[in-house]
Every structure is written in structure tokens, then in C-alpha cells.
VOBA-374976 format. One record per atom (N, C-alpha, C): residue in one letter; x, y, z. Coordinates in steps of 0.001 Angstrom, whole numbers, padded with zeros to 6 digits, always signed. Layout:
<sites>
aXYZ;...
</sites>
This chain:
<sites>
m+023277-027159+013016;m+022954-027498+011743;m+021720-028364+011589;k+021989-029577+012336;k+021131-030668+012384;k+019635-030033+013044;t+019675-029124+014045;t+018368-028547+014447;t+017661-027777+013086;n+018536-027151+012267;n+017844-026410+011254;n+017193-027469+010248;k+017855-028506+009972;k+017239-029528+009164;k+015989-030040+009795;t+015839-030140+011181;t+014883-030753+011758;t+013594-029735+011630;i+013868-028363+011842;i+012898-027660+011793;i+012376-027481+010474;i+013022-027287+009444;i+012693-027371+008240;i+011832-028523+007678;g+012220-029633+008281;g+011500-030872+007895;g+010172-030825+008456;f+010119-030260+009766;f+008965-030346+010546;f+007915-029248+009868;l+008402-028157+009355;l+007506-026969+008724;l+007190-027626+007309;g+008086-028442+006700;g+007581-028965+005436;g+006499-030144+005460;a+006701-030957+006642;a+005609-031677+006862;a+004235-031217+007271;a+004321-030142+007969;a+003233-029494+008470;a+002468-028843+007138;a+003114-028248+006301;a+002587-027912+005194;a+001889-028888+004211;v+002592-030131+004172;v+001922-031154+003264;v+000809-031559+004054;g+000884-031732+005350;g-000175-032209+006110;g-001477-031435+005880;a-001276-030083+005941;a-002359-029153+005875;a-002882-029367+004515;a-002222-029279+003313;a-002674-029495+002055;a-003463-030928+001862;l-002929-031920+002379;l-003626-033089+002441;l-004784-033097+003144;g-004952-032608+004314;g-006034-032358+005055;g-006964-031674+004398;i-006833-030563+003599;i-007834-029845+002757;i-008322-030892+001646;l-007451-031452+001021;l-007771-032269-000083;l-008539-033663+000288;f-008212-034060+001432;f-008917-035453+001839;f-010052-035040+002902;a-010477-033870+003080;a-011436-033656+003993;a-012844-034334+003523;p-013530-034558+004725;p-014852-035088+004223;p-016006-034334+003547;d-015578-033265+003126;d-016331-032372+002440;d-016203-032286+000910;k-017229-032043+000204;k-017167-032092-001296;k-016196-031184-001813;g-015475-031517-002749;g-014661-030815-003646;g-015062-029253-003871;t-016144-029125-004364;t-016797-027827-004567;t-016872-027049-003217;n-017424-027624-002164;n-017368-026853-001067;n-015889-026410-000402;t-014913-027357-000682;t-013710-027046-000309;t-013130-025990-001252;r-013405-025960-002440;r-012898-024826-003393;r-013488-023512-002881;k-014817-023546-002581;k-015493-022404-002182;k-014708-021775-000727;k-014466-022717+000042;k-013930-022256+001289;k-012451-021666+000973;i-011800-022074+000063;i-010522-021757-000330;i-010692-020443-000992;a-011627-020346-001887;a-011907-018932-002545;a-012246-017946-001533;k-013037-018464-000665;k-013701-017334+000298;k-012675-016760+001203;k-011518-017863+001652;k-010560-017278+002419;k-009498-016440+001654;t-009278-016844+000439;t-008398-016067-000436;t-009110-014579-000525;s-010455-014554-000729;s-011109-013297-000650;s-010962-012395+000209;e-011018-012998+001479;e-011059-012358+002843;e-009579-011813+002871;t-008693-012641+002656;t-007298-012208+002806;t-007006-010979+002043;k-007524-010988+000744;k-007231-010098-000328;k-007709-008860+000276;e-009076-008896+000693;e-009663-007573+001270;e-008915-007044+002504;e-008245-008051+003366;e-007514-007444+004438;e-006108-006873+004069;i-005774-007407+002968;i-004557-006657+002594;i-004767-005343+001964;k-005968-005302+001253;k-006323-003976+000401;k-006327-002870+001714;s-007129-003443+002806;s-007446-002514+003823;s-006173-002019+004558;k-005252-003024+004792;k-003884-002596+005267;k-003306-001558+004511;i-003273-001682+003232;i-002705-000768+002222;i-002937+000470+002124;d-004522+000478+002383;d-005078+001641+002314;d-004716+002703+003461;q-004854+001935+004727;q-004499+002577+006031;q-003003+002963+005913;l-002045+002233+005150;l-000690+002805+005205;l-000626+003989+004293;k-001284+003959+003117;k-001379+005223+002144;k-001873+006484+003165;e-002960+006389+003902;e-003475+007255+004607;e-002445+007727+005653;t-001773+006890+006345;t-000799+007331+007372;t+000397+008049+006530;l+000902+007569+005501;l+001881+008211+004803;l+001527+009529+004230;a+000350+009735+003619;a-000128+010921+003351;a-000219+011871+004488;d-000861+011538+005532;d-000820+012422+006784;d+000705+012892+007117;k+001527+011928+007342;k+002728+012216+007641;k+003730+013375+006706;y+003301+013008+005407;y+003780+013828+004295;y+003278+015344+004502;n+002236+015417+004782;n+001523+016618+005071;n+001989+017305+006076;e+002133+016575+007409;e+002531+017137+008520;e+004250+017868+008239;a+004982+016912+007501;a+006313+017308+007201;a+006298+018617+006278;l+005368+018603+005389;l+005252+019711+004599;l+004831+020819+005388;d+003750+021074+006206;d+003428+021984+006878;d+004589+022617+007864;k+005395+021745+008521;k+006425+021971+009373;k+007659+022604+008455;g+007916+022185+007359;g+008881+022795+006383;g+008299+024084+006130;e+007193+024329+005715;e+006668+025797+005419;e+006717+026743+006555;k+006518+026223+007686;k+006633+027104+008820;k+008097+027472+009224;i+008886+026528+009053;i+010494+026760+009179;i+010827+027789+008093;i+010400+027795+006917;i+010765+028780+005803;i+010069+030125+006203;e+008929+030127+006709;e+008387+031502+007201;e+009204+031951+008302;n+009459+031243+009490;n+010103+031806+010493;n+011533+032213+010041;g+012272+031428+009062;g+013448+031848+008575;g+013214+033255+007906;q+012481+033358+006925;q+012249+034630+006316;q+011933+035639+007327;a+011269+035415+008377;a+011021+036554+009220;a+012157+036986+009991;n+013011+035921+010216;n+014241+036295+010942;n+015295+037073+009979;i+015190+036738+008777;i+016134+037633+007775;i+015536+038881+007671;d+014176+039088+007740;d+013712+040486+007610;d+014007+041354+008942;n+013926+040527+010145;n+014380+041250+011357;n+015983+041799+011176;i+016831+040700+010835;i+017970+041041+010740;i+018374+042194+009779;k+017687+042278+008694;k+017701+043496+007799;k+017294+044622+008284;k+016353+044792+009127;k+015815+045887+009881;k+016943+046559+010945;i+017429+045373+011532;i+018413+045816+012605;i+019670+046559+011925;n+020195+045791+010885;n+021393+046291+010032;n+020947+047771+009451;e+019875+047753+009106;e+019540+049083+008497;e+019548+050329+009542;k+019066+050056+010911;k+018981+050889+011931;k+020404+051221+012454;s+021185+050229+012236;s+022814+050312+012744;s+023444+051138+011697;i+023204+051218+010651;i+023780+051958+009581;i+023387+053267+009703;l+022099+053751+009972;l+021729+055115+010055;l+022118+055576+011151;
</sites>
């Protein structure tokens, strides 16, 4: 329990330190805001890219599963047709 509180305190202090570091950096406020905006934009583009990759992967997997399902149905229908032919021959 004590370790958890220590870790939470450390992480909280690190977050506060990072925020203060940005705010009190020797750079102008406009430059700092530009850096933050640039990083936010870059992160947004990375997330969009990852989502697009995920969509593409899911679409590919869906199409593969659909193709396999269609092949299974075709094979099943062919098997049914063969069984019908065998039954017709055995009746005659």
C-alpha cells in the first residue's frame, strides 16, 4: 500500500514538473504554444494513421473470412449434390 502511494506521488510530481518546465522554459510563450500545438498536431496525425491502418487490416480480415465462408458454402453444396447423385444411382 505504501509503495502504491509512493509511485502515485512520484508520477504526480513528474507530471507537475513537466508542466512547470514547459511553462517556465526560457522560451517565449508564443513559441511554447507553437511547440505544444505542433506536437498535438503530430500526435493527432499519428493516431489517424494508426486508425486507418486498423480499418484496412479489419477490412482485409473481413474479406478473407467472407471468401472462406463462400468457399465452404460452395464445397458444402457440391457435397450435397454428390450425395444426391449417389442416392439417385443407388435407388435405380
